[in-house]
Structure formats: C-alpha cells, structure tokens
Backbone bond lengths (Angstrom), bond angles and torsions (degrees), N, CA, C in turn:
res aa  C-N    CA-C-N  psi(-1)  N-CA   C-N-CA  omega(-1)  CA-C   N-CA-C  phi
1 M - - - 1.472 - - 1.553 109.19 -
2 L 1.340 115.41 -64.81 1.455 119.70 -175.02 1.556 106.79 -86.23
3 I 1.314 115.62 122.07 1.469 120.46 -177.64 1.554 110.05 -75.69
4 K 1.306 118.53 -50.70 1.482 124.77 -175.93 1.491 110.13 -159.87
5 R 1.325 114.35 147.07 1.474 121.77 173.41 1.516 106.32 -123.27
6 L 1.332 115.00 133.94 1.496 121.56 177.53 1.492 107.77 -131.28
7 V 1.301 113.86 146.23 1.440 123.88 175.60 1.580 106.98 -108.37
8 L 1.309 118.78 117.17 1.445 122.97 -179.75 1.450 112.92 -121.26
9 K 1.274 115.89 140.32 1.496 127.19 175.66 1.587 103.93 -96.61
10 T 1.344 115.63 120.11 1.497 114.01 -179.59 1.491 111.45 -127.24
11 R 1.262 115.56 -176.61 1.451 128.55 179.05 1.480 114.04 58.48
12 G 1.309 114.03 173.86 1.491 116.38 -174.23 1.493 114.54 92.10
13 L 1.356 113.61 -10.45 1.437 119.79 177.32 1.523 111.10 -115.20
14 S 1.328 112.13 144.19 1.495 114.20 -179.69 1.634 108.36 -77.77
15 L 1.243 118.53 167.51 1.430 123.83 175.79 1.543 109.37 -56.97
16 L 1.317 118.03 -43.25 1.451 120.23 -178.33 1.577 111.57 -63.75
17 E 1.344 112.73 -41.73 1.506 117.96 175.95 1.522 111.03 -60.85
18 L 1.314 116.61 -42.39 1.479 119.18 -178.91 1.512 110.74 -65.41
19 Q 1.375 114.51 -44.73 1.513 117.04 174.70 1.451 114.20 -60.28
20 D 1.381 119.34 -39.40 1.397 121.20 179.09 1.559 111.62 -63.40
21 R 1.328 116.90 -32.78 1.436 120.84 178.00 1.460 111.79 -69.55
22 L 1.340 116.42 -38.96 1.452 121.10 177.38 1.557 110.30 -63.18
23 K 1.319 112.16 -43.19 1.588 119.58 -179.49 1.476 105.62 -59.41
24 E 1.396 118.43 -48.89 1.445 119.46 -174.73 1.531 110.77 -58.67
25 K 1.351 118.88 -36.86 1.408 121.60 178.29 1.468 115.95 -82.16
26 G 1.317 119.99 2.32 1.441 125.52 -178.84 1.501 115.22 71.84
27 I 1.281 115.52 27.15 1.489 122.37 -179.84 1.525 112.38 -87.52
28 Y 1.244 117.52 128.03 1.472 121.11 177.82 1.590 108.17 -86.85
29 Y 1.289 114.07 136.16 1.463 118.00 179.19 1.556 111.94 -147.33
30 E 1.329 113.25 148.94 1.495 120.02 174.22 1.496 106.06 -81.04
31 D 1.281 121.40 133.87 1.489 123.18 179.20 1.472 111.14 -72.03
32 I 1.332 113.73 102.39 1.446 122.50 -177.57 1.592 108.13 -58.65
33 K 1.310 115.63 -42.29 1.445 118.87 -172.39 1.558 111.17 -59.98
34 N 1.299 120.11 -39.05 1.421 123.45 -178.07 1.551 114.77 -81.59
35 N 1.366 115.25 -10.44 1.397 118.64 -173.69 1.545 116.32 -121.37
36 S 1.337 114.12 4.97 1.485 117.07 -175.22 1.520 109.43 -123.90
37 D 1.259 117.28 -164.17 1.408 121.75 179.83 1.550 111.43 -91.48
38 D 1.356 115.79 33.31 1.430 123.59 170.87 1.541 110.24 64.45
39 I 1.290 122.12 36.11 1.407 124.12 -179.34 1.493 112.85 -64.71
40 F 1.357 116.12 -33.77 1.483 118.96 175.81 1.476 112.13 -72.86
41 L 1.312 116.58 -39.99 1.484 119.80 179.85 1.513 112.03 -57.71
42 R 1.386 115.57 -43.53 1.427 118.58 179.45 1.531 110.83 -63.17
43 R 1.273 122.64 -29.73 1.424 126.89 -179.93 1.555 113.99 -86.95
44 A 1.345 114.30 -15.68 1.458 117.65 -168.71 1.557 115.05 -56.27
45 N 1.292 117.66 -40.33 1.497 123.35 -178.47 1.446 111.15 -93.59
46 N 1.341 123.05 -0.41 1.451 121.62 -177.61 1.527 106.06 -135.85
47 L 1.276 115.57 61.47 1.514 117.00 -178.22 1.524 113.07 -80.24
48 P 1.300 115.72 128.41 1.446 118.56 178.79 1.555 109.29 -73.62
49 P 1.388 116.77 160.82 1.413 120.65 178.75 1.557 111.79 -58.17
50 P 1.302 116.91 161.45 1.432 118.98 177.48 1.506 110.25 -57.34
51 E 1.334 120.76 149.13 1.347 128.32 -177.74 1.519 114.08 -138.54
52 K 1.283 120.30 144.97 1.464 124.13 178.00 1.540 109.44 -94.47
53 F 1.369 115.02 134.08 1.449 119.27 176.29 1.536 107.48 -127.96
54 T 1.378 115.33 142.04 1.468 119.35 169.64 1.439 105.27 -102.19
55 V 1.311 115.33 119.10 1.471 121.80 -179.65 1.580 110.47 -106.41
56 V 1.299 113.76 136.58 1.513 118.20 177.90 1.494 106.14 -118.20
57 L 1.398 113.38 144.68 1.436 121.32 173.57 1.603 105.82 -107.29
58 L 1.356 115.84 130.55 1.412 122.61 -177.78 1.501 110.01 -135.64
59 Y 1.326 112.26 159.21 1.482 116.53 169.44 1.538 108.99 -94.51
60 P 1.283 120.28 156.33 1.454 123.68 174.23 1.567 110.87 -50.34
61 S 1.298 115.56 -42.17 1.530 116.15 -179.51 1.446 112.87 -67.23
62 D 1.356 118.28 -19.73 1.515 118.84 174.60 1.533 111.69 -68.79
63 L 1.366 111.37 -19.13 1.498 116.42 176.23 1.546 112.29 -97.06
64 G 1.379 113.37 6.30 1.418 117.99 -179.33 1.534 114.46 78.86
65 L 1.344 115.19 26.56 1.501 121.35 -175.32 1.515 109.96 -125.45
66 E 1.305 112.99 146.05 1.472 119.42 -179.84 1.578 104.27 -124.44
67 N 1.348 116.38 124.15 1.448 120.92 -179.42 1.504 116.05 46.86
68 P 1.298 117.87 50.50 1.475 121.38 -171.08 1.586 109.90 -81.38
69 C 1.319 113.65 160.91 1.423 119.23 168.92 1.560 109.45 -91.81
70 Y 1.299 118.02 174.53 1.457 121.99 -175.89 1.574 109.67 -59.42
71 K 1.262 115.67 -44.85 1.518 118.07 -178.59 1.525 113.18 -58.76
72 K 1.257 119.53 -42.71 1.439 124.47 174.47 1.546 113.86 -60.55
73 I 1.320 113.58 -44.01 1.486 120.60 179.72 1.577 107.36 -64.29
74 R 1.285 115.20 -44.42 1.450 118.04 179.38 1.477 112.70 -64.81
75 E 1.262 119.69 -45.21 1.479 124.64 -179.61 1.526 110.36 -62.44
76 R 1.301 116.03 -47.11 1.407 120.85 -178.91 1.539 115.33 -62.25
77 S 1.369 111.58 -45.53 1.461 117.98 -179.88 1.549 111.36 -62.40
78 Q 1.292 116.89 -36.12 1.526 122.10 176.53 1.520 110.72 -69.06
79 E 1.328 115.34 -35.14 1.456 118.41 179.66 1.478 113.12 -62.73
80 I 1.338 115.26 -42.24 1.557 121.00 -178.23 1.456 111.24 -87.88
81 G 1.372 122.74 -7.48 1.449 121.37 172.91 1.543 114.85 107.31
82 L 1.325 119.02 4.42 1.493 118.64 -179.72 1.580 103.66 -78.86
83 K 1.316 110.68 155.07 1.499 119.94 178.81 1.550 109.06 -106.58
84 L 1.312 121.01 144.07 1.455 123.82 169.94 1.544 108.78 -65.10
85 C 1.319 115.89 148.10 1.405 120.76 177.67 1.535 112.13 -73.95
86 P 1.323 119.33 141.00 1.423 117.07 167.82 1.524 108.35 -65.35
87 I 1.340 118.50 147.82 1.450 122.02 -170.08 1.559 108.41 -61.42
88 E 1.327 118.34 -41.50 1.490 118.85 -176.69 1.591 112.89 -67.84
89 L 1.296 116.92 -17.94 1.440 119.49 176.54 1.468 113.62 -59.24
90 A 1.354 118.13 -25.48 1.457 121.00 174.97 1.535 115.35 -56.84
91 Y 1.355 113.69 -40.42 1.515 117.32 174.97 1.469 113.30 -58.72
92 Y 1.350 114.53 -46.70 1.451 118.85 -175.29 1.599 109.24 -71.46
93 L 1.292 118.18 -35.72 1.419 119.73 175.88 1.544 111.33 -65.40
94 R 1.292 113.75 -41.29 1.476 115.08 178.64 1.508 110.98 -62.22
95 Q 1.330 119.54 -42.22 1.472 121.40 176.92 1.504 113.57 -60.64
96 S 1.299 113.98 -37.55 1.494 120.59 -170.99 1.520 111.63 -83.53
97 Y 1.308 118.99 -31.53 1.403 122.51 -168.26 1.539 110.58 -102.61
98 D 1.328 114.13 66.61 1.494 114.61 -178.83 1.503 118.08 -92.51
99 E 1.415 118.59 3.26 1.425 121.85 172.17 1.491 112.87 -87.98
100 Q 1.288 118.52 13.43 1.436 122.03 -179.75 1.482 112.39 -53.70
101 S 1.287 118.56 140.60 1.479 120.54 -177.82 1.555 112.92 -79.49
102 I 1.285 118.68 150.84 1.424 122.08 179.33 1.583 108.21 -58.42
103 G 1.369 113.67 133.33 1.435 119.52 -179.34 1.531 118.06 79.37
104 E 1.335 114.16 -6.24 1.509 118.70 177.21 1.490 108.27 -77.27
105 R 1.393 114.15 138.79 1.471 125.30 177.41 1.481 110.80 -117.79
106 I 1.309 118.65 125.25 1.430 122.76 174.78 1.519 109.90 -114.47
107 F 1.299 119.21 118.31 1.415 125.42 177.23 1.522 110.58 -88.97
108 V 1.327 118.50 117.06 1.441 121.13 178.12 1.495 107.28 -85.35
109 V 1.361 113.46 110.10 1.516 119.11 -173.07 1.448 112.06 -79.00
110 T 1.261 121.34 103.66 1.471 132.36 -177.92 1.468 107.67 -123.48
111 N 1.339 113.99 178.91 1.448 119.17 166.54 1.509 102.03 -67.94
112 P 1.318 115.41 149.53 1.475 120.20 -174.87 1.578 107.78 -65.73
113 I 1.280 111.22 145.15 1.536 119.78 174.94 1.508 109.89 -96.15
114 K 1.309 113.42 127.69 1.480 116.71 -179.70 1.561 105.76 -88.99
115 R 1.384 114.48 118.36 1.425 120.46 177.60 1.525 108.73 -109.48
116 N 1.270 116.46 136.55 1.416 126.30 177.99 1.589 108.14 -95.22
117 V 1.236 115.04 98.23 1.485 120.48 -176.31 1.580 108.25 -111.56
118 G 1.316 119.15 106.85 1.422 122.29 -174.13 1.537 110.80 57.10
119 C 1.318 116.89 -124.92 1.499 117.16 -176.83 1.554 112.72 -101.63
120 W 1.370 117.79 17.22 1.419 119.71 -177.45 1.509 110.16 -134.85
121 N 1.324 118.71 154.19 1.433 121.87 179.32 1.576 110.31 -101.90
122 N 1.233 116.54 143.35 1.417 124.36 -177.36 1.508 109.87 -133.26
123 Y 1.405 116.27 125.76 1.384 120.57 178.36 1.479 110.82 -94.47
124 T 1.471 116.47 130.30 1.375 119.67 -169.01 1.514 109.38 -137.83
125 L 1.297 114.88 167.32 1.428 123.83 168.71 1.547 109.00 -114.60
126 I 1.319 117.04 168.41 1.433 117.12 176.51 1.503 108.35 -97.13
127 V 1.318 119.08 135.27 1.471 124.87 -178.02 1.555 109.28 -119.40
128 L 1.345 117.44 137.49 1.450 122.73 174.45 1.545 105.85 -101.33
129 E 1.352 116.02 130.55 1.462 120.47 178.48 1.469 111.24 -132.04
130 R 1.323 117.96 165.82 1.456 125.19 175.63 1.501 107.41 -141.90
131 D 1.368 117.24 135.78 1.484 120.98 165.90 1.564 107.55 -112.57
132 E 1.322 113.35 -162.74 1.415 118.34 -177.56 1.534 114.66 -60.19
133 N 1.356 113.54 -29.41 1.515 117.45 -173.21 1.536 117.40 -121.46
134 N 1.306 116.26 -17.33 1.455 118.98 -169.02 1.519 112.13 -138.82
135 L 1.409 114.03 157.85 1.418 122.87 170.99 1.487 104.91 -105.86
136 F 1.365 115.94 149.49 1.517 122.97 -175.48 1.467 111.79 -133.34
137 L 1.304 118.79 150.90 1.434 127.68 167.15 1.489 105.57 -122.81
138 K 1.273 121.98 107.40 1.517 126.69 -174.31 1.551 112.29 -127.06
139 Y 1.249 109.94 178.32 1.479 120.25 172.45 1.498 110.57 -99.44
140 A 1.403 116.21 150.59 1.431 120.04 172.18 1.551 107.49 -134.01
141 P 1.295 119.95 122.96 1.421 121.18 175.06 1.554 115.87 -56.97
142 I 1.314 116.56 145.94 1.481 116.47 -176.91 1.475 111.17 -116.02
143 I 1.372 117.89 -12.34 1.389 122.13 179.86 1.524 109.64 -65.28
144 N 1.304 116.19 123.33 1.462 122.45 179.40 1.517 115.93 54.72
145 Y 1.410 117.81 19.59 1.455 124.11 -179.89 1.573 106.72 -85.98
146 Q 1.358 112.72 129.73 1.484 119.61 174.47 1.583 104.82 -108.08
147 W 1.336 114.18 123.19 1.387 120.63 176.60 1.544 111.67 -76.54
148 E 1.318 117.74 132.91 1.473 124.12 178.62 1.487 107.07 -78.19
149 K 1.325 116.10 163.55 1.450 123.98 -176.66 1.547 110.56 -62.73
150 E 1.362 117.84 -33.34 1.473 121.51 179.44 1.532 116.65 -82.50
151 S 1.376 115.63 0.75 1.444 120.53 179.80 1.543 107.87 -69.08
152 K 1.331 118.44 142.49 1.389 118.91 -179.01 1.588 106.09 -111.86
153 L 1.312 115.67 138.32 1.449 124.80 -169.21 1.554 106.87 -119.79
154 A 1.357 114.25 129.56 1.484 116.45 174.51 1.480 113.38 -100.91
155 F 1.314 118.63 128.39 1.450 122.69 175.96 1.543 107.95 -128.85
156 V 1.376 113.69 168.81 1.452 120.51 173.94 1.523 112.27 -105.21
157 I 1.299 115.65 135.01 1.488 120.54 169.26 1.441 108.67 -80.42
158 P 1.354 116.23 130.75 1.498 118.47 178.60 1.489 112.73 -56.92
159 S 1.307 118.83 148.76 1.473 121.14 179.84 1.527 112.04 -90.07
160 D 1.353 118.19 -18.40 1.460 123.10 177.76 1.544 108.51 -71.84
161 P 1.353 117.56 122.92 1.460 119.87 -176.71 1.536 113.28 -58.23
162 K 1.351 120.28 -32.54 1.470 122.32 -176.89 1.591 106.17 -75.04
163 E 1.249 120.50 -36.61 1.480 120.80 176.01 1.515 111.81 -70.15
164 R 1.343 115.24 -31.07 1.461 121.48 -176.11 1.532 115.24 -79.57
165 E 1.255 114.99 -21.63 1.497 121.35 -170.58 1.539 111.89 -59.68
166 N 1.292 119.26 -55.25 1.465 119.54 178.46 1.547 111.29 -68.04
167 L 1.321 118.36 -34.46 1.426 117.64 -179.56 1.475 112.48 -65.17
168 I 1.332 116.25 -43.34 1.486 120.08 -175.21 1.574 106.50 -63.50
169 S 1.323 119.11 -41.53 1.520 116.99 177.74 1.533 111.49 -63.42
170 W 1.377 114.52 -36.80 1.439 116.87 -179.91 1.541 111.95 -67.03
171 L 1.394 116.84 -36.54 1.497 119.68 179.37 1.540 107.21 -70.31
172 K 1.276 124.36 -26.15 1.466 123.44 178.61 1.526 113.10 -74.73
173 D 1.334 115.85 -29.06 1.498 116.85 -179.10 1.484 112.44 -65.67
C-alpha cells in the first residue's frame, strides 16, 4: 500500500535559494515564479520558520480509486485525513528524492497552480520526473487528466497526533 515515507524539513529558504540548490544538484526545473500567480513572490518577504513534513507516496488504488481525476483524488485524500502538500514542498522533495527510477512520475498533490500561458489559464500540479540522465521538476496539467494506476501521488501526513491517529491505522492496513 504505502510506497515510501519521507521526512522533509522545509521553508526558511527563499525561492532563489531553493532554485540555486536545484541548480547545484543539476536538477532541471520550470521557473514557477515566472509561470504562476506569483505564489512564491508573495511569500518571499514573509518566510515562515523551517518546518518538518512527513510525505507519503501512494498509488491512486491505495486511495480506493481507479483512473481518477484531480477532484476525486483531492476529495478522497481529505476523507482519509491526508493533507495537500504546500507548493514549495515540491522543491524540497525534488532535492531529497534522487533515487527516483527512470520514467517514474511523482505528482505532488497541492492546491492547483494557476499558470498564465499565452492568453489562457491552465491549472497544474508539480510533477517530479527522471530520465536516463537528469532529474526534473515540471508542471502537469490537471484539467481532464486521468491518473493511471501506476501514477505516484505525494501527500503530507498531518503533524497533529489526533488528526494522524486514524490515518496511521489506515496506512498500516
């Protein structure tokens, strides 16, 4: 059921610092700042202190879903107590998860990011990918997208013990 569990320390770094770290590791990324609704720019001068997150990777079938759309994934994850990932968590996950298999795609389940592309808006999630030579942090459109059973989805386990109690027993089953 559970593919992988990772503990990540995030926040406290600016977008430029995060991007510099990706560059240092040779990771290719789409510049979220220039393609989104400036979510990082709004946070740039008001960075919260570092925080620890426990991230889990699951298949849609682990949620009891087959070829679901984003709305169904989001609804089901909230029903069982999983949290959506903060958007900047994708940067930290990309830096930490370098043993990713070639061709593997991990969708970081967040609130949708509104990207302005030409004269239309597109709602996307962040996806982590790997090819033979490189690691990537990219966008994936969610409009009318159906996730296949081999898609991997990243969620956050709540830090509050009361919220976590039912979820942990669900993950063990």
